[in-house]
C-alpha positions as CSV (number, residue, x, y, z in Angstrom):
1,M,-3.4,1.1,18.4
2,K,-5.7,-1.9,18.1
3,I,-6.5,-3.3,14.6
4,D,-10.1,-3.9,13.6
5,K,-10.8,-7.7,13.7
6,R,-12.1,-7.7,10.1
7,I,-9.0,-5.9,8.9
8,L,-6.8,-8.4,10.7
9,E,-8.7,-11.4,9.3
10,A,-8.5,-10.0,5.7
11,L,-4.8,-9.3,6.1
12,K,-4.3,-12.9,7.2
13,A,-6.5,-14.2,4.5
14,I,-4.3,-12.7,1.8
15,N,-1.0,-13.7,3.5
16,F,-0.2,-10.0,3.8
17,V,3.0,-10.3,5.9
18,E,4.5,-13.0,3.6
19,Q,3.7,-11.0,0.5
20,Y,5.0,-7.7,1.8
21,E,8.2,-9.4,3.1
22,Q,8.8,-10.9,-0.3
23,L,8.3,-7.5,-2.0
24,S,10.5,-5.8,0.5
25,N,13.2,-8.5,0.3
26,Y,13.4,-8.2,-3.5
27,Y,13.3,-4.4,-3.7
28,N,16.0,-3.9,-1.1
29,K,19.2,-2.0,-0.5
30,D,21.3,-4.8,-1.9
31,R,19.5,-4.6,-5.2
32,T,19.4,-0.8,-5.2
33,P,22.4,0.5,-3.3
34,K,22.5,4.0,-1.8
35,G,22.8,6.7,-4.5
36,K,21.0,4.5,-7.1
37,E,17.5,5.1,-5.8
38,L,14.8,7.0,-7.8
39,D,15.1,10.2,-5.8
40,Y,14.0,12.8,-8.2
41,F,11.0,11.7,-10.2
42,D,8.3,13.1,-12.6
43,G,5.1,13.0,-10.6
44,D,3.0,13.2,-13.8
45,F,4.8,10.1,-15.1
46,L,4.2,8.2,-11.9
47,M,0.5,9.1,-12.2
48,E,0.5,8.0,-15.8
49,I,1.9,4.6,-14.7
50,V,-0.8,4.2,-12.0
51,E,-3.5,5.2,-14.5
52,L,-2.2,2.5,-16.9
53,L,-2.7,0.0,-14.1
54,G,-6.4,1.1,-14.1
55,Y,-6.7,3.6,-11.3
56,K,-7.5,7.3,-11.3
57,V,-4.7,9.0,-9.2
58,H,-4.3,12.4,-7.7
59,Y,-1.5,14.2,-5.9
60,D,-1.9,16.0,-2.6
61,K,0.6,18.9,-2.8
62,R,0.2,19.9,0.9
63,E,1.0,16.4,2.3
64,H,3.2,15.2,-0.6
65,F,1.5,11.9,-1.4
66,F,-0.5,10.3,-4.2
67,Y,-3.9,8.7,-3.8
68,I,-6.5,7.0,-5.9
69,D,-10.2,7.8,-5.9
70,L,-12.1,6.3,-3.0
71,E,-14.2,3.3,-4.0
72,S,-17.5,2.9,-2.2
73,V,-18.8,-0.6,-1.7
74,G,-22.0,-0.7,0.5
75,K,-21.2,1.1,3.7
76,F,-17.4,0.9,3.1
77,Q,-15.0,3.1,1.3
78,F,-11.5,1.9,0.2
79,G,-8.5,3.9,-0.9
80,F,-4.8,3.5,-1.6
81,H,-2.2,6.2,-0.9
82,F,1.5,6.1,-1.7
83,A,4.5,8.4,-1.4
84,L,8.0,8.1,-2.9
85,K,10.8,9.7,-1.0
86,S,14.5,9.0,-1.4
87,G,13.6,6.0,-3.4
88,R,11.5,4.4,-0.7
89,L,7.9,3.6,-1.5
90,E,5.5,4.1,1.3
91,L,2.2,2.2,0.7
92,I,-1.0,3.0,2.7
93,W,-4.4,1.4,2.4
94,V,-7.4,3.2,3.8
95,V,-10.8,1.8,4.8
96,Y,-13.7,3.7,6.1
97,E,-17.0,2.4,7.5
98,G,-19.4,5.3,7.4
99,G,-17.3,8.1,8.7
100,E,-15.1,6.0,10.9
101,V,-11.5,5.2,9.8
102,L,-10.8,1.4,10.1
103,L,-7.4,1.4,8.4
104,G,-5.1,4.2,7.4
105,S,-1.5,3.3,8.4
106,P,1.5,2.5,6.2
107,W,2.1,-1.1,5.3
108,T,5.1,-1.2,7.6
109,R,2.8,-0.8,10.6
110,Y,0.5,-3.7,9.7
111,A,3.1,-6.4,10.5
112,R,3.9,-4.8,13.8
113,L,0.2,-4.8,14.7
114,M,-0.1,-8.4,13.6
115,I,3.1,-10.0,14.9
116,A,5.1,-7.8,17.3
117,R,6.0,-4.2,17.9
118,D,9.6,-4.7,16.9
119,Y,8.8,-6.7,13.7
120,I,10.0,-4.6,10.8
121,I,9.4,-5.0,7.2
122,K,11.2,-2.2,5.2
123,Q,9.7,-0.2,2.5
124,P,10.6,-1.3,-1.1
125,I,13.4,0.7,-2.6
126,I,12.7,1.9,-6.1
127,S,15.6,2.5,-8.6
128,D,13.6,3.5,-11.7
129,Y,10.1,3.8,-13.2
130,V,10.1,0.1,-14.1
131,D,10.6,-0.8,-10.5
132,F,7.8,1.6,-9.6
133,R,5.4,0.0,-12.1
134,D,6.3,-3.5,-11.0
135,V,5.9,-2.8,-7.3
136,M,2.6,-0.9,-7.8
137,K,1.3,-3.8,-10.0
138,I,1.8,-6.2,-7.1
139,A,0.6,-3.7,-4.5
140,F,-2.7,-3.2,-6.4
141,E,-3.2,-6.9,-6.8
142,M,-2.8,-7.2,-3.1
143,Y,-5.2,-4.3,-2.6
144,E,-7.9,-5.9,-4.7
145,D,-7.4,-9.2,-2.9
146,F,-7.6,-7.4,0.5
147,K,-10.8,-5.6,-0.5
148,Q,-12.5,-8.9,-1.5
149,A,-11.3,-10.7,1.6
150,F,-12.5,-7.8,3.8
151,L,-15.9,-7.6,2.2
152,K,-16.4,-11.3,2.5
153,I,-15.4,-11.3,6.2
154,S,-17.7,-8.3,6.9
155,E,-20.6,-10.0,5.1
156,E,-20.2,-13.0,7.3
157,E,-20.5,-11.0,10.5
């Protein structure tokens, strides 16, 4: 899979790989050993946490993931999906241009596309609701930075 040039530039502009590695390295298996992960969770409470961070969130029962409302900016639409399974938090940004999907893969894939196929950054491991809130706060800050960088780069083209 080839990554859209504007997406790649925006990821580089926000130092995505470094930021995600830092997040992954902090919320890791040493900090939250096996058996201590937030495995069973209250989905409504997770949604409440995300809403306190300023985003309207929904749950897709069929696919088992949460997602925020798509935000339209000009011809682009931006979204953020996440799933929590066995304490591992999968983070996914989505970007559409018209009806075309420009981005929609988990964060773990971005580094592989940017650096090398075998370059792995592990998903953050969540031990409790405080961890979830803290990781999502950082992830949403990165999301907002990414959107701004992407829009600026797209405008320049």
